N, C-alpha and C positions, 0 to 999 in steps of 0.2 A: 577783356585786356589782349589786343589781335598781334599776329605771327610779327612787328613792328615792334611797338611796343612792349610787348617780356623778350625779345632777342636786344631793345633797347639796357632794359633791366640786365638783362643777364652781363650783358657791356658793364654794363658798371658797376655789378660784384666782380667784378673783373679783372677790372680796373682797383675796385679797394682791395682785394684781393696782396693786388703788387702793394703796392701800397704799402699795406703792411708788412707785409714780407720782406720791404726794402726799409722799415724805420727798421726790425727787429735787426738783418741784417746789420746797422750802425750801431745800436744797442749792445748788437753781441763783441764790435768791433773794441766800442767803446770795453769793455767788460776788458776785454782781452790785454787790451794797454794799460791797464789800471793793474792788471795782473802783473802784468810786464814790467811797471815799472812802479807801482805807486801811486801816481799821478791822474788825477782825474786830466782826460785829453779837453781842449777847449770850444771842441765839438759840439759836447757834453747839454746849451741849455739847444739847441738848432735844434738836438733829435731829438731831446723831449718835444717841442712846441708843433716838429713833424710833428712826431708819438700823438702828440693830443688834437694835433688838424684831422688826420687821421681816424682816430678812435671820433671824431664829433661827427664827423662823416658819415662813417657808418654807423652813428646816431639818428644823423637827419636821413639815413638811408630806412633806416629799418621804422621810422618815424612814418615817413613818406609812404610808405611799403604796408601801413597795420591805417593804414589811411586819419592819423592825430594831425586833428588841428587846422586836417585839412577840408572835409565835408568826404562827398563820395569821389568829388575830383581828382585827391590825393597822386591818385594810380601814374594821371593822366599828363602832367608835368614830364618836363624832361628825367629823369634822373642822374644823367651826371649833376648840376645844377649850376648853380655860381663857386662851389669845390674844385670843380675840374679848373677852372682859372686860377686856383692856388697853388701856386709851386713853390720851392727855396732852398735855395741853393745845397739844402740836402737828398742827399737819395734818396726817393720812398715813394 
């Protein structure tokens, strides 16, 4: 793997970590709101969907790094994949 490829993979890990941190922040905000009011926030489904997308992205990244189902070329793929374009209204 070239230095350029390693930097691309590192950037993808940083991006996924940032997204996971954002989702965790949103979950904490929903929990605080629930604890304060006893009501579930209207954003719950959007936050859970964002959490699922981030987990799917982590799984995909891990599989591509491990080369599962991709042969020896798994590390040559774009580490951002199609998931990088996936954006929602939820801060994630």
